[in-house]
KEKE-3310 file (N, C-alpha, C; in steps of 0.2 Angstrom, whole numbers, plus 5000, padded with zeros to 4 digits):
npx = (5021:5027:5029:5015:5012:5019:5014:5001:4989:4979:4969:4973:4963:4951:4951:4949:4954:4968:4977:4993:5002:5003:5006:5001:4988:4983:4986:4977:4964:4964:4962:4949:4942:4943:4936:4924:4919:4911:4919:4918:4922:4926:4933:4942:4949:4950:4947:4933:4915:4897:4893:4902:4900:4888:4891:4898:4888:4880:4888:4890:4878:4877:4888:4900:4911:4919:4930:4938:4947:4960:4968:4978:4979:4993:4995:4984:4981:4981:4984:4996:4995:4982:4984:4993:4985:4976:4966:4972:4966:4966:4963:4951:4943:4944:4936:4924:4921:4921:4909:4900:4902:4912:4924:4938:4952:4962:4976:4988:5005:5012:5024:5022:5012:5017:5032:5042:5048:5050:5042:5033:5018:5003:4993:4977:4964:4950:4939:4935:4928:4935:4938:4929:4922:4929:4940:4945:4949:4957:4968:4974:4970:4960:4967:4976:4967:4962:4973:4976:4963:4963:4975:4970:4959:4966:4974:4964:4954:4940:4922:4912:4912:4911:4905:4902:4889:4891:4903:4901:4907:4919:4914:4908:4919:4927:4918:4919:4932:4933:4925:4931:4943:4940:4939:4931:4924:4910:4903:4896:4885:4881:4869:4870:4874:4867:4867:4856:4853:4855:4868:4880:4889:4906:4923:4930:4922:4925:4935:4929:4925:4915:4906:4907:4902:4889:4884:4886:4876:4868:4872:4867:4853:4851:4853:4842:4832:4834:4832:4818:4814:4815:4808:4795:4790:4779:4783:4799:4807:4820:4837:4850:4862:4858:4851:4863:4869:4860:4860:4874:4874:4865:4872:4884:4879:4879:4888:4905:4904:4910:4908:4916:4914:4899:4889:4878:4876:4876:4872:4878:4888:4894:4896:4894:4877:4867:4854:4838:4835:4834:4831:4830:4842:4850:4861:4865:4881:4892:4906:4911:4919:4920:4924:4941:4939:4935:4921:4910:4895:4879:4865:4851:4842:4825:4821)
npy = (4887:4886:4899:4903:4896:4901:4914:4913:4903:4889:4889:4878:4871:4875:4877:4889:4902:4911:4925:4932:4942:4958:4957:4944:4945:4956:4950:4938:4945:4953:4943:4939:4950:4951:4940:4945:4947:4955:4964:4963:4971:4968:4976:4972:4970:4957:4944:4940:4942:4940:4952:4957:4946:4948:4959:4952:4944:4953:4958:4947:4946:4956:4956:4947:4941:4940:4948:4947:4957:4955:4963:4970:4986:4995:5009:5015:5014:5023:5019:5010:4998:4994:4990:4979:4970:4967:4954:4940:4930:4921:4907:4904:4914:4911:4900:4904:4913:4904:4898:4908:4909:4917:4922:4924:4928:4941:4943:4951:4953:4965:4971:4969:4978:4990:4993:5001:5007:5020:5027:5042:5047:5049:5064:5067:5077:5080:5088:5092:5082:5073:5079:5081:5071:5055:5060:5069:5062:5052:5057:5057:5045:5043:5047:5037:5026:5031:5029:5015:5011:5017:5011:4998:4999:5003:4991:4980:4985:4986:4985:4988:4992:4988:4993:4994:5003:5005:5011:5025:5038:5035:5029:5040:5047:5039:5038:5052:5053:5044:5050:5062:5060:5053:5039:5029:5019:5012:5015:5006:5007:4998:4991:4992:4977:4968:4960:4949:4957:4969:4975:4982:4972:4969:4967:4970:4966:4953:4955:4959:4957:4944:4951:4964:4962:4959:4972:4980:4981:4991:5003:5005:5003:5015:5024:5021:5025:5039:5043:5040:5048:5061:5060:5057:5069:5082:5095:5099:5101:5101:5105:5101:5100:5097:5085:5077:5078:5071:5058:5055:5055:5045:5034:5034:5030:5016:5002:5000:5007:5021:5036:5042:5052:5060:5064:5075:5076:5083:5072:5073:5083:5080:5089:5095:5100:5114:5117:5110:5112:5106:5093:5081:5076:5070:5062:5053:5050:5039:5036:5024:5018:5002:4995:4993:4992:5000:5005:5009:5017:5021:5031:5035:5050:5055:5047)
npz = (4929:4942:4945:4947:4958:4968:4969:4971:4980:4985:4999:5012:5020:5015:5002:4995:4984:4988:4987:4990:4985:4976:4962:4959:4962:4953:4941:4941:4942:4931:4921:4925:4922:4908:4905:4906:4918:4932:4946:4964:4979:4996:5008:5023:5039:5044:5057:5056:5056:5058:5053:5043:5034:5030:5021:5011:5006:5000:4991:4983:4977:4968:4960:4949:4953:4968:4980:4995:5005:5017:5028:5041:5044:5047:5048:5051:5064:5079:5091:5098:5106:5102:5089:5091:5098:5089:5082:5072:5061:5050:5045:5051:5046:5032:5032:5035:5025:5014:5016:5012:4999:4994:4982:4982:4992:4997:5005:5009:5016:5027:5021:5008:5005:5010:5005:5007:5021:5025:5016:5011:5018:5009:5008:5010:5004:5013:5015:5028:5033:5041:5053:5065:5079:5077:5072:5081:5092:5086:5078:5062:5059:5048:5037:5036:5033:5021:5013:5012:5007:4995:4989:4988:4980:4968:4966:4966:4957:4958:4953:4962:4979:4996:5012:5029:5038:5052:5054:5051:5049:5043:5031:5025:5022:5013:5003:4999:4995:4985:4975:4974:4968:4957:4955:4950:4957:4963:4979:4991:5004:5019:5029:5048:5056:5070:5086:5095:5106:5102:5101:5091:5079:5079:5077:5088:5099:5103:5112:5124:5141:5150:5159:5154:5141:5144:5147:5136:5126:5131:5125:5112:5116:5123:5113:5105:5114:5115:5101:5101:5111:5105:5093:5096:5101:5098:5097:5099:5113:5118:5116:5103:5110:5123:5121:5118:5131:5139:5133:5136:5150:5153:5147:5155:5167:5168:5173:5169:5157:5148:5140:5126:5116:5111:5098:5089:5072:5056:5043:5030:5030:5042:5052:5069:5075:5080:5081:5077:5063:5046:5050:5044:5040:5050:5062:5076:5083:5092:5103:5114:5129:5134:5148:5144:5131:5116:5108:5094:5088:5080:5076:5066:5066:5065:5054)
capx = (5017:5030:5027:5008:5011:5022:5011:4994:4988:4972:4969:4973:4957:4945:4952:4948:4960:4971:4983:4998:5005:5000:5006:4996:4981:4982:4986:4971:4958:4964:4959:4942:4939:4943:4930:4918:4916:4912:4922:4916:4927:4924:4939:4942:4955:4950:4943:4927:4909:4892:4892:4907:4898:4882:4894:4900:4882:4877:4893:4889:4871:4878:4894:4901:4917:4920:4936:4938:4954:4961:4974:4978:4983:4996:4996:4977:4981:4984:4986:5000:4992:4976:4987:4996:4980:4971:4967:4974:4962:4965:4960:4944:4940:4943:4931:4918:4920:4919:4902:4896:4903:4917:4928:4945:4955:4968:4979:4996:5009:5013:5030:5019:5008:5022:5038:5047:5045:5051:5038:5029:5011:5000:4989:4971:4959:4944:4934:4934:4925:4939:4940:4925:4921:4934:4946:4947:4952:4962:4971:4978:4967:4957:4972:4978:4962:4962:4979:4975:4958:4965:4979:4966:4956:4971:4976:4958:4950:4933:4917:4909:4916:4906:4907:4897:4887:4893:4909:4898:4911:4923:4910:4907:4926:4928:4914:4921:4939:4932:4922:4935:4949:4937:4942:4927:4921:4903:4903:4889:4885:4877:4866:4873:4871:4867:4865:4849:4852:4856:4875:4883:4894:4912:4929:4932:4918:4928:4939:4925:4924:4908:4902:4907:4898:4882:4882:4887:4870:4865:4874:4862:4847:4851:4852:4835:4828:4835:4828:4811:4812:4815:4804:4789:4787:4776:4787:4805:4808:4827:4842:4854:4867:4854:4851:4869:4870:4855:4863:4880:4872:4862:4877:4889:4876:4880:4894:4910:4903:4912:4907:4922:4911:4892:4888:4873:4879:4873:4874:4881:4894:4897:4897:4889:4872:4865:4847:4835:4834:4836:4831:4830:4849:4854:4863:4869:4887:4895:4911:4910:4923:4917:4931:4946:4937:4932:4915:4907:4889:4876:4857:4849:4836:4819:4821)
capy = (4884:4887:4906:4904:4893:4906:4920:4912:4896:4888:4888:4870:4869:4877:4877:4895:4905:4916:4929:4936:4947:4962:4954:4938:4948:4959:4945:4934:4949:4955:4938:4938:4955:4949:4935:4949:4947:4961:4963:4967:4971:4969:4977:4970:4968:4950:4943:4941:4941:4940:4959:4956:4941:4952:4963:4947:4942:4959:4959:4941:4947:4962:4955:4940:4938:4944:4948:4950:4958:4954:4966:4974:4991:4998:5016:5019:5014:5028:5016:5004:4993:4991:4986:4973:4966:4965:4947:4938:4923:4919:4901:4904:4919:4908:4895:4908:4916:4899:4897:4913:4908:4922:4919:4925:4932:4945:4943:4953:4955:4973:4973:4969:4985:4996:4990:5006:5010:5028:5030:5047:5045:5054:5068:5067:5083:5077:5093:5093:5076:5069:5083:5080:5064:5051:5064:5073:5057:5047:5061:5054:5038:5043:5047:5030:5023:5033:5026:5008:5010:5019:5006:4992:5001:5002:4984:4976:4989:4984:4990:4990:4991:4987:4995:4994:5009:5006:5016:5030:5043:5032:5028:5046:5049:5035:5041:5058:5052:5041:5054:5068:5057:5050:5032:5025:5013:5013:5014:5004:5007:4992:4992:4989:4971:4968:4954:4949:4962:4976:4977:4982:4967:4972:4962:4972:4963:4947:4957:4961:4951:4942:4956:4970:4960:4960:4979:4983:4983:4997:5009:5005:5004:5022:5028:5020:5029:5046:5044:5040:5054:5067:5060:5057:5075:5086:5101:5097:5106:5101:5107:5095:5099:5094:5078:5074:5077:5066:5052:5054:5054:5038:5029:5033:5027:5009:5000:4999:5011:5028:5039:5047:5057:5059:5070:5075:5079:5082:5066:5074:5086:5077:5094:5096:5105:5118:5117:5105:5113:5101:5087:5074:5074:5070:5056:5053:5045:5039:5031:5022:5013:4997:4993:4995:4991:5006:5003:5015:5015:5027:5030:5041:5053:5057:5042)
capz = (4935:4948:4946:4949:4964:4972:4969:4974:4982:4988:5007:5013:5023:5012:4994:4992:4981:4992:4985:4995:4982:4971:4955:4958:4962:4947:4935:4941:4941:4924:4918:4926:4918:4901:4904:4906:4925:4937:4952:4970:4984:5003:5012:5030:5043:5046:5063:5053:5060:5053:5049:5037:5030:5026:5015:5006:5003:4996:4985:4979:4974:4964:4956:4946:4956:4975:4983:5002:5007:5024:5029:5047:5041:5053:5048:5053:5071:5083:5098:5096:5109:5098:5084:5094:5101:5084:5081:5066:5061:5043:5044:5053:5041:5026:5033:5035:5018:5010:5017:5009:4992:4992:4977:4983:4998:4996:5011:5009:5022:5027:5017:5001:5004:5011:5004:5009:5028:5025:5011:5014:5018:5005:5012:5006:5005:5015:5016:5035:5036:5046:5059:5071:5081:5077:5070:5087:5097:5083:5073:5057:5057:5042:5032:5035:5030:5014:5010:5011:5003:4988:4986:4987:4974:4962:4965:4964:4952:4958:4950:4968:4985:5001:5018:5034:5041:5059:5053:5047:5047:5038:5025:5022:5020:5008:4997:4997:4992:4979:4971:4972:4964:4951:4955:4946:4961:4967:4986:4994:5012:5021:5036:5053:5059:5077:5089:5097:5111:5099:5100:5084:5078:5078:5079:5095:5104:5106:5118:5130:5146:5151:5162:5149:5135:5146:5148:5130:5122:5133:5121:5107:5119:5125:5107:5103:5118:5113:5095:5103:5115:5101:5087:5099:5103:5092:5098:5102:5119:5121:5111:5102:5116:5129:5120:5119:5138:5141:5131:5139:5157:5153:5146:5160:5173:5167:5175:5164:5151:5148:5133:5124:5113:5109:5094:5084:5067:5049:5039:5024:5032:5048:5057:5074:5074:5085:5082:5073:5056:5042:5054:5040:5038:5056:5065:5082:5083:5099:5104:5121:5131:5139:5151:5140:5124:5113:5104:5091:5086:5078:5075:5062:5068:5060:5048)
cpx = (5020:5029:5020:5008:5014:5018:5004:4993:4981:4973:4968:4967:4951:4945:4951:4955:4962:4977:4987:5001:5001:5000:5002:4989:4979:4981:4979:4965:4958:4961:4952:4939:4938:4938:4924:4915:4917:4915:4919:4921:4924:4931:4938:4949:4955:4946:4935:4921:4903:4890:4896:4903:4891:4885:4895:4893:4879:4882:4892:4883:4872:4884:4896:4907:4919:4926:4935:4945:4954:4968:4974:4982:4986:4996:4989:4976:4984:4986:4990:4998:4986:4979:4990:4991:4975:4972:4968:4971:4961:4962:4953:4940:4939:4937:4924:4916:4918:4912:4897:4898:4908:4922:4936:4947:4961:4971:4987:4999:5010:5019:5027:5016:5013:5029:5044:5045:5046:5047:5033:5022:5007:4995:4982:4967:4952:4938:4931:4930:4929:4941:4935:4925:4928:4941:4949:4951:4957:4965:4976:4975:4964:4962:4975:4973:4961:4968:4978:4969:4960:4970:4975:4962:4960:4973:4970:4954:4943:4928:4913:4913:4911:4909:4901:4895:4888:4899:4906:4903:4916:4920:4909:4914:4928:4924:4917:4928:4938:4930:4927:4941:4947:4939:4937:4924:4915:4904:4897:4890:4880:4875:4870:4870:4872:4865:4858:4848:4853:4863:4877:4889:4900:4918:4931:4928:4921:4933:4935:4925:4917:4904:4901:4902:4890:4879:4882:4881:4866:4867:4868:4855:4846:4850:4845:4830:4828:4831:4820:4809:4811:4809:4796:4786:4785:4780:4793:4807:4815:4831:4846:4859:4864:4853:4857:4871:4866:4858:4870:4879:4869:4868:4882:4886:4876:4887:4899:4909:4905:4912:4914:4919:4904:4891:4882:4875:4874:4876:4878:4888:4898:4898:4892:4884:4870:4858:4844:4833:4837:4836:4831:4837:4853:4855:4867:4875:4890:4901:4911:4915:4919:4923:4936:4945:4933:4927:4912:4900:4885:4869:4855:4842:4831:4819:4814)
cpy = (4886:4894:4907:4901:4897:4912:4919:4905:4895:4886:4880:4867:4870:4877:4883:4898:4911:4919:4933:4942:4952:4959:4948:4940:4951:4955:4941:4939:4952:4949:4937:4944:4954:4944:4939:4949:4953:4959:4967:4966:4972:4970:4976:4970:4961:4950:4944:4939:4941:4947:4959:4952:4944:4956:4958:4945:4947:4959:4953:4942:4952:4961:4948:4937:4943:4943:4951:4951:4958:4957:4971:4980:4995:5005:5019:5018:5020:5026:5010:4998:4990:4987:4979:4968:4964:4958:4945:4931:4921:4912:4901:4909:4915:4903:4899:4911:4910:4897:4902:4913:4914:4918:4919:4929:4935:4946:4945:4954:4962:4975:4973:4976:4991:4993:4995:5009:5017:5031:5036:5045:5051:5058:5069:5073:5080:5082:5093:5087:5072:5073:5082:5072:5060:5055:5068:5068:5052:5051:5057:5047:5038:5044:5040:5025:5024:5030:5019:5007:5012:5014:5000:4993:5000:4995:4980:4979:4986:4988:4992:4988:4992:4989:4996:5001:5010:5011:5021:5035:5041:5031:5034:5049:5045:5037:5047:5057:5049:5045:5060:5066:5053:5043:5027:5019:5016:5011:5012:5003:5002:4993:4989:4982:4970:4961:4954:4955:4969:4978:4976:4977:4971:4966:4964:4968:4957:4949:4959:4955:4950:4948:4962:4968:4961:4967:4982:4985:4989:5003:5010:5006:5012:5026:5027:5025:5037:5047:5044:5046:5061:5066:5059:5064:5079:5093:5099:5103:5105:5103:5101:5094:5096:5087:5074:5073:5071:5059:5050:5052:5047:5033:5028:5030:5019:5007:4998:5004:5019:5031:5043:5053:5055:5065:5069:5079:5078:5076:5067:5078:5084:5083:5094:5101:5108:5118:5111:5106:5108:5095:5081:5072:5073:5063:5057:5048:5045:5034:5030:5017:5008:4993:4997:4995:4997:5003:5009:5012:5022:5025:5036:5043:5055:5053:5039)
cpz = (4941:4950:4950:4957:4970:4974:4972:4975:4984:4995:5008:5016:5019:5004:4991:4989:4986:4988:4990:4992:4977:4964:4954:4957:4956:4941:4935:4940:4934:4920:4919:4922:4911:4900:4905:4913:4929:4943:4958:4975:4991:5007:5020:5033:5046:5053:5061:5057:5055:5050:5043:5032:5026:5020:5010:5002:4998:4990:4980:4975:4968:4959:4954:4950:4962:4978:4990:5003:5014:5025:5035:5045:5047:5053:5050:5060:5074:5090:5096:5100:5105:5092:5086:5096:5095:5082:5073:5065:5054:5041:5046:5048:5035:5026:5032:5028:5013:5010:5014:5001:4990:4987:4978:4989:4995:5003:5011:5016:5021:5022:5010:5000:5005:5011:5006:5016:5028:5020:5014:5013:5014:5010:5008:5008:5007:5017:5023:5037:5041:5052:5065:5073:5081:5076:5076:5092:5093:5077:5068:5055:5050:5036:5030:5032:5023:5010:5008:5006:4996:4985:4984:4980:4967:4961:4962:4958:4952:4955:4956:4974:4991:5008:5023:5037:5048:5059:5049:5044:5042:5031:5021:5019:5014:5002:4994:4993:4985:4973:4969:4968:4958:4950:4952:4950:4964:4974:4989:5001:5014:5028:5042:5055:5066:5080:5092:5103:5108:5098:5093:5084:5076:5080:5086:5100:5107:5112:5124:5135:5147:5154:5157:5143:5137:5146:5141:5126:5125:5129:5116:5110:5121:5118:5104:5107:5116:5106:5097:5106:5110:5096:5090:5101:5097:5092:5102:5107:5122:5115:5109:5107:5122:5128:5121:5127:5141:5139:5135:5147:5157:5152:5152:5167:5173:5169:5169:5158:5152:5141:5132:5120:5111:5105:5090:5078:5060:5045:5033:5026:5038:5053:5062:5073:5080:5086:5077:5066:5052:5046:5050:5038:5044:5059:5071:5082:5090:5099:5112:5123:5136:5142:5147:5132:5121:5107:5101:5089:5083:5077:5071:5065:5063:5054:5048)
residu = (MET:LYS:ARG:ASN:PHE:ILE:LEU:LEU:TYR:LYS:HIS:LYS:GLN:THR:GLY:MET:ILE:VAL:THR:LYS:THR:ILE:GLU:ALA:THR:VAL:ASP:LEU:LEU:ASP:ARG:LYS:ARG:LYS:GLU:GLY:LYS:SER:ILE:GLY:LEU:VAL:PRO:THR:MET:GLY:ALA:LEU:HIS:PRO:GLY:HIS:LEU:SER:LEU:ILE:ARG:ARG:ALA:LYS:ALA:GLU:ASN:ASP:PHE:VAL:VAL:CYS:SER:ILE:PHE:VAL:ASN:PRO:ILE:GLN:PHE:THR:ASN:GLN:GLU:ASP:LEU:GLU:LYS:TYR:PRO:HIS:THR:LEU:ASP:ALA:ASP:SER:ARG:LEU:LEU:GLU:THR:GLU:GLY:CYS:ASP:MET:ILE:PHE:ALA:PRO:GLU:VAL:ILE:GLU:ILE:TYR:PRO:ASN:ASN:ASN:GLU:PRO:VAL:PRO:VAL:TYR:GLU:LEU:ASN:GLY:LEU:ASP:LYS:PRO:MET:GLU:GLY:VAL:PHE:ARG:PRO:GLY:HIS:PHE:GLN:GLY:VAL:CYS:VAL:ILE:VAL:HIS:LYS:LEU:PHE:ASN:ILE:ILE:GLN:PRO:MET:ASN:ALA:TYR:PHE:GLY:GLU:LYS:ASP:PHE:GLN:GLN:LEU:ALA:ILE:ILE:ARG:HIS:MET:THR:LYS:SER:LEU:ASN:LEU:GLY:VAL:LYS:ILE:VAL:GLY:CYS:SER:ILE:VAL:ARG:ASP:ASP:GLU:GLY:LEU:ALA:LEU:SER:SER:ARG:ASN:MET:ARG:LEU:SER:GLU:SER:GLU:ARG:LEU:ILE:ALA:PRO:MET:ILE:TYR:GLN:THR:LEU:GLN:GLN:ALA:LYS:LEU:LYS:ILE:GLU:SER:GLN:LYS:LYS:ILE:ASP:ILE:THR:PRO:ASN:GLN:LEU:LYS:GLU:TRP:ILE:SER:ASP:ARG:ILE:VAL:SER:TYR:PRO:SER:LEU:LYS:PRO:GLU:TYR:VAL:GLU:VAL:VAL:ASN:ARG:ILE:THR:LEU:GLN:PRO:ILE:LYS:ASP:TRP:LYS:GLY:SER:LYS:GLU:LEU:ILE:VAL:CYS:VAL:ALA:VAL:TYR:ASP:GLY:SER:VAL:ARG:LEU:ILE:ASP:ASN:ILE:VAL:LEU:PHE:SER)
# end
């Protein structure tokens, strides 16, 4: 009894099961599997919003027992200031998860996941998916993502794992890693959740000032205009590079917005395209600074 109390507990405000250690998590989930229950995993870094909760609802609909991991993974941050500013809101997150019927939170400390600070970071072969876009501006980021996702899969051993399509490049990389390592987890991509003005929901949004928050929806509105601009033409008379320039010029015209990259890429390979051949597999991905807050978004072309 003492051992179980140390390894897992119920949140004092919500009564949800919370595990802090790998041992307690493995022990509990082994028992659930022996009961014939399927396990669904929603990996997060906390600071939950309705976008995360939509993943929980999807997982609840498709699994018997749903785990939400909450762990701010230090090795995927390429900016120390971003790591230090990332919000830690376990109490609020627990209340939100309770409303959606989530079964368990796995919220380990850093020392639990990385007990040896000098532990070498594995290098994953990602078939070039990590090189464009985020890879240019956040080198090493996706290697850090793969490390923690792989660790979580080994600990939780889910049947299904749920990720948002806002982080499209991350989703493609996790799918590739899972398949190449034969991890036996089904990766489920879930649609972007937006607010009434079209801004993609993100934990970073809470860092926007009031004026920045008012401007932020212009990112997605510009992407929508670009999609309409291309798809409404019977004969496309601009190149992908010209479309990128048009999007960038539109975004930078708004106060506080500064594009870091705008790319039109193949949805499968994530490589930039030079023409419109194979136009059914294209997506526009952007990273934009709104003041000091970095936001990402995307839109599928010819869908």
